N, C-alpha and C positions, 0 to 999 in steps of 0.2 A: 467625535471628530474634532481634530485640533486645527483651527484656522491659523495659518501663518500670514498670508496676505491674500489679495484677490485671486491670484493664480494658483497658489499652493495651499492645499489642505491635506492633513495627514489623517488616514483612517485609523480607527481604533485597533484593528487587527495588526497594525504595524508597531504598536506600542505595547511593551510588556512592563508591568509594574510589580515590584516586589517590596515588601515591607520588612524592616528590621528595627531592632532597638537602637535608639539614637544615643549619641554621646552628649555630654554636657548637662545643663540644668534640667530639672523635671521633677525633683522631689522623689516621692515614693514611686511615682509612675514610671520613672526612667528605667527601672528594672522589670516592669511588668508589661508596658504598652509598647507596641511596635509602631512608632511614629515616624521613623526615618523612611523616606521613599527613594528607591532606586529605579529610575525610569530608563528603559532600554529601547532605543529606536534603531531598527535594522535599516540603516541609511543606504548601504550598498545595494540592497535588494529592493529598495522602494521604487515603485513605478511613477511616483509623483514628482521626483526630483530629476533634473537633467544631469548629464555627465559633468558639465562644468560646475554646476552647483555642488555636486557630490565631491569634486576635487577641492573646491574652496572650503567646503564643510570639513573635510578631512584635515586641511591645514589649520583651520580655526579651532577645531575640537582639540587638537593636540593629544594629550594623554588620555582624554576621555574617549578617543577613537580606539576600538579594540581591533585585534588582528583579523577577526572575522567580519569586519566592516560595520560594526554597530557603534552608536553613540550612547554612552552611559552617563547619566546625570544623577547625582546624589543630592538630596535636599533633606536637611535635618535641623533647620534653623529654629522652627517653632515647635511648640508642644502638641500641636494639632496635626493629625495625620492628613486631614483634608486640606489644610493650609499648605503643608509641605508638598502635597500632591499637585496643588495649583502652582506652587513656586517652580517645581520641576518642569511642568508642562510649559510654563511661561519662559523659563530659561531655554528650553529646547526650541521654542518658537522664535525667540530672539536670536539664537545661534543660527538657525536656518535663514532667518530674515537677513542677517549680516552676510551670509554666504551667497545670497541672491544678488548682492550689489557687486558689480564688476569693478575692480580697482582701475583707477585712471592709469593710462600708459605714461611712463615718464619720457619726456622729451629731453634728450641730452643737449646741454648748452655749453658753449665755450666760455672760459673766463675772459673778461674784458681786458684790453691792453693796459688800462689804468690800474686794474687790480693786480695784473702780473708785475707791473713796475713797482707798485707799493710793496708787494711780497718780496721782491728781490732786494729792494732798498732796506726793508726791515731785516732781511737776512744778512746783508752785508754789515749793517750797523751792529747787529748782535754778534757777528763774527769779530768785529773790531773790539767790542767790549771784552770778549773772551780772550783775545790776543793780548790785551793789557794785563791779564791775570798771570802772566808767566813769571818765572823766577827772576828776582832782581839781582843784577851783577854787583859784586862787592868791589870790583876794580875801579869804579867811577868816583871814588872818594877823593 
C-alpha cells in the first residue's frame, strides 16, 4: 500500500511495475541487470481519487499521462532496482499530493490611477525620443 496523505492511500493492485535495463553508468551490470523501474498507476479508474484530484493530476502529469488514463513514471537514476522502485513510488506520491492541493482563485484587480498615469507619461516620453530620430533636413543651413 502506498500512503499519499492521511485521506489517500493507493492499493497495490492499482500499481503495475515493470523492469527494464537502464541507460547511463553501471559498468558491466548495465547490460545484464534490469534496474530501471516503470511504475504505472491507473489513475482514471482509481476509486481512491476524487474527480477534481484526477483532473488536476492529469494537468500536472503532462506527458506522463497516457491516453487510457494511466500515469507512467520511469526511474533509472540509481544502480539498485530497489532504490529506483522506491524513487518511482515516492514521485507518484508527490505528484498525487500536489494534485490534492486546490489552487487559489485569482481575484482580478484594477490598476491604480497613479500607475496608469506613470505608464502614459513614460509612453509619451518614449514617443518624444523616437520622434527626434527622424531624418534631418538639409535646408536649414
